[in-house]
N, C-alpha and C positions, 0 to 999 in steps of 0.2 A: 504494500500500500504506500501511496505517496500523498503527502499533504500539499494540495494545490491552493493557491490564493486567487482571489478575483474580486470583482465588484462592478460598480456602475461606471459610466463615462466621467462624471464629475468627481468621483472618489469619495462621496459622502457615504456610500454603502460599500462595505468591505466584508468579505467572508473567507473562511477556510473550508475545504472539503477534502475528505479522504477518499481516494479511489486509485485504481491502478494507473500507471503512467501511460499505458496503452488503453485508451478510452473507447468503449463501445457506445456510440451516441446514436440517438434516434432523430431523424428528420421527419417531422409530421407535416402533412399538407392541409391541415385544417385552416380555417380562416384566420385565426389569431396567430398561430405559429408561422404561417406563411407571411403575414404582414409584418411581424416583428423579427423574423429571421432567427427564431429560437432553435437551438440545437441541443436536445435533451440528454442530460446525464442524470439518470434516476438513482438516487442514493437514499439510505435510511436517514431518519432525523438525527440519529447519533453520529453520522458521518459528516454532518453539516454544522458549522458554527458561525453565526453572524458575529462579526468582530466589532462593527460599528454601523450606525445608520438606521436603527429601528425608527428613530424620530423622522427620518427622511423618506420613509416608505409609505406609499398609499396602496390600497387594495382595490382591484377591479374584479367583479364577478359578472357572469352572464349565464344564460341558458339554465342549467340545473343549479347553479350557485355553489357547487361543490369545490371547484377549482378556485384557489385564492391567488389571483395574479397580482404579485407584489412588484411594484416598480418605484423607482426613485422619483419623487415628485419634483425634483429640480431638473434633472436631465432627461427623464422619461424612460430610462433603460430598465428593462426587466431582466435582471441577472439571475433570478431564481424565483420559484413559486411552488405552491402546494398543488400538485396536479390532480385532476379528477380520476385519472387512471390509477394513481398511487396516493390516495389521500392520507396515508400514514407515513409518507416520505416527502422528499424534496426533489424537484427537477432543477438542476443547475444548467444555465446556458453555457455550453462549452465555449461559445464565442466571447464570453466575459471572463474566462480564466486568464491569468497573467502568463506571459510567455516564460519558458524555462523548465517547467516540470512535466509537460505533456510530451511524451516521446512520439506518439502517433494517435490518430483518431480514425476509427473504422465507423463509417456511417451506414446505418440501416434505415431504409425508407419505411414509413408507416402511413397508411391511408386513413388519416384522421377525418377526412371529409365523410367517410362512412364508418364512423367511430364504433357504433353499436355492433356492426358486423365484423369488425376487425380487432376489437379490444383483446381477444385471446392471443393475438399475434404480437402484442406489444412486449418489449423487453421488460424483464423483472427488475427490481431494485438491485443495483450493483452491490456485491459483497466486498 
């Protein structure tokens, strides 16, 4: 396991996440993931630590209201959130990880436009 650091564009939100240095990420084609360019790394809540910026975060929900889309209210970047698919975990945006600790990223595509039919195909939380 490697401890990666990351955060939002303006730096008000910073976090650490434990995952392998070879990341298996999910690229979803649903409306929100496509629009914000989110590249998912699903981890347990124990593997994620918000270092600073709780006061800079706002939450957006839609549809079922299960997903808690957290974004920096200053720069607008969604560097992590609580996903509908893994409500007991965190999805970290691989694009928001600092350079230096990720050796490579393997991207799996997920048809989130047809979420209900494909949820069983989604990657589990990373160990």
